[in-house]
N, C-alpha and C positions, 0 to 999 in steps of 0.2 A: 614675850620679854617686855619688861616695863619701860624700856628706853626706846621703843620703836612704835611708829604709828603708820599704818598702811594708808597710802593716798589712793585716789581713784585710778590713776594710770599705771598702777603697779609699782610705783616707787615707794620705798619704805623710808620714812623719815626717822633717822637715828638721833634722838635727842641727846644721847650721851656724847656723841662726836660733835654735834652742834654746840653743846654747852662747853665742851673742852676748848674748841676753837674760840668761842666768845671769851672764855677766861684768858686765853693768850692775848687777844685784842685788848681786853680791859687792863691787863698788866702793862702792856706796851704803851697804851694810852696814858695810864697814870704816870709812868716813867717819863714820857715825853712832856706831859703837862707840868710835872714837878721840875723837870729840867728847864722848861721855859720860865717858870717862876724864879728859879735860881739865877738864870741869865738876867731877868728883869732886876733882881736885887743887886747883882754884881755890876750891872751897867748903869746903875743910878736912876732907875725909872721913878723912884719915889722922891727924888730930890727936886728942887725947884727947876722947872723947865724940862723935867724928865717925862712929862706926859707924851710928848712927841716920840721920844725914844721908846717908851713903853708901848705905845700904839704900834709903831713900826716893828719892834721886836715881836710883839704878839702876832702881828700879821705874818711875819716871816716863819714863826713856829707853826702857825696854822697852815700856811702854804706848804711847809715841809711835811706836815702830817698828812695833808690831802695827797700830795704827790708821792709820798712813800707808801700809800695804801696798796697799790699793786705789788710792790716788793714784799710787803708784809703778807699779802694774800698768797704770794708764791711760797713764802716760807711756811705759812700755816697749811697750805695745800700739801706741801711736802711732808710736814710733820704729822698730818692726819691721814695721809694716803693709805697707809696700811691698816688703819683702824676701821672699825665699823662693821656693818653687816651688809649682806647682799653682794651683787656683782659690781663690776667697775662703774657701770652707768649709775647705779644707786649711790655708790660712794662719791662719785663726781658731783651728782646733784646735791647730796648732803654737804659736800665741801663748798659748793657754790652758795647754798643757803647760809651756811655758817659764816662764810667770808663776807657776804653782804650784810647780814645782821651784825656781825662782829665789827665791821668797819663803821657802821652807823654808831654803835656804842662807843667805839674807839674815838670817833670824832666828837661825840658829846662829852666824853670824859676829858679829852684834851682841852676843848673849849671851856668847859666848866672850871677846870683847875686854873687855866690861864685867866679867865674872867674873874674868878675869886681872888687870885693873886694880884691882878692888876687893880681890882677894886680896893683891896687892903692897902696897896702901895699908893694909889692915888688918893685914898681916903686920908692918909697921913699928911698929904700935901694941902688939904683944906678944901679942895674943890669937889670932893665927894663924887657924885654921879654926873659931873659935867661932861664927861666923855661919852655918855650913853646916847647922845643924839638929840633930836628936836623935842619940842614940847608935846607932841601928840602921843597917843597911847600905842601907836603901831610899832614904835621902835625903829631901829635902823633898817630892818628888812621885814617884809610881810611874812606872816607865818606860812601861808600857802607857797610862797616862793622858796622859803627855807626848806619845807618838806619836799618840794619838787627837786631842789638842789641835792638834798641828802639822798633821795631815791636815785637820781641820776648818777651820783658818785658811787652808789652801792653797786651799780651794774658792772663797771669794769673790774671791780674787786671780786665780785661773784664769778665772773667769767675766768679771771686769772686763776683763782683758787680751784675752781672746778676743773679747768683745763690741766693744771699741774697734776692734780689727783688722777685725772683720766689718763694722761700720757705716762705717768709713772706706773699705771696698771697695778697699783697696790704695793709697789716695791718701796715706798717711802717709809714713813713712820720713824722719823728722826726723834731724838730726845732733845727738845729745845730747852 
């Protein structure tokens, strides 16, 4: 089958199920990011003095996105539990992989949309990139710390998605 790859320990990676779960995360991430931009627009983040409001609101939306990750993983673990190939162990591993990768993509999409919306709103205020941090080239957070943070945040989502799939025993497969 073109959608599966045999791993060394006998687990078969089902790329079709993994891709489906990642699509769900991408759609939810885009929706949450756009919602954040709409909130920024409605609460006057582009107006004079709105930089603080925009920054706070962006952090609230990002915090919500991070904290909602396990809930989304449970939903996607349920939605994909009956899909795929192999026994329940294989499906649970695929769900865990899909939820980990999906959450990373979800976070990147939410952050990119918020960052783009905030940049457009703040750009209209005249201070352009003033909110981006200090004068160095490293930015507000080092890239190694950011990668470590993303990986650490992927772990609980992988565990939740895989566990939901495992405990459902293949009885899931909702139509999200």
